[in-house]
C-alpha positions, -999 to +999 in steps of 0.1 A: +105-046-366+120-076-348+107-066-313+071-061-326+043-085-319+025-102-348-005-079-344+019-048-345+035-061-376+002-066-393-008-031-383+024-018-398+018-036-431-018-023-431-004+012-425+020+008-454-008-003-477-029+027-467+001+050-471+007+037-506-030+044-513-035+008-523-063+007-549-088-019-536-108-016-568-082-036-588-079-073-586-044-071-571-055-045-546-085-067-536-062-096-530-037-076-510-064-061-488-079-095-482-045-109-473-039-081-448-074-087-433-067-124-429-033-116-413-051-094-388-075-122-379-046-146-376-028-122-353-058-118-331-062-156-329-026-160-319-030-134-292-060-153-278-040-186-280-011-171-262-034-158-235-051-192-231-017-209-230-005-186-203-036-194-183-032-231-189+004-229-178-006-213-146-032-240-139-007-268-147+019-252-124-008-251-096-018-287-102+019-297-102+025-279-069-007-295-054+005-330-065+039-324-049+022-313-017+000-344-018+030-367-024+048-351+006+017-357+027+012-393+016+049-404+014+065-380+038+088-352+030+123-367+037+142-351+008+143-384-011+130-391-046+094-387-056+087-424-050+081-420-014+116-420-001+127-453-016+160-454-034+162-474-066+185-499-049+159-508-022+149-544-026+112-552-027+099-585-014+067-605-023+050-623+005+021-646+001-005-646+029-011-682+041-047-675+049-060-659+017-032-664-008-029-626-015+005-615-026+019-585-007+048-564-020+068-547+007+103-535+015+127-548+041+120-521+066+084-532+069+095-568+073+121-558+099+093-543+120+084-580+127+049-581+112+026-567+086-011-568+082-025-584+051-045-557+033-068-584+018-079-604+049-064-585+078-043-615+090-012-604+109+019-619+092+048-625+116+085-625+106+114-640+126+146-623+115+167-636+144+187-658+120+196-627+100+208-609+131+231-639+140+247-639+106 
């Protein structure tokens, strides 16, 4: 009976009750018949929930895969962590645009390129890293 589904177990109990010729005219028989009917309804609802859960799990798996594909497309697929290839040890720098006052957060690699464009006003911010190279 351990390998049976809930619906199969309810059917088994219903069969036992029928085999015992449960008298549904007595108060006890009416209660037992009603309990068996409720168990049958519960078993059907559980089967529906299990089916819906399986469908939902498939949808979530598909969405998760789509999200991973999108992250790879946006951040690049370099085998790094899911934050776009940055390690936790990477330092982030805040730079204030002198024209508009917008604060830009960027990593060293972007600064090392020599310039970045302010996303707020479009001003090109230039960086001179020659002193770092000498050190």
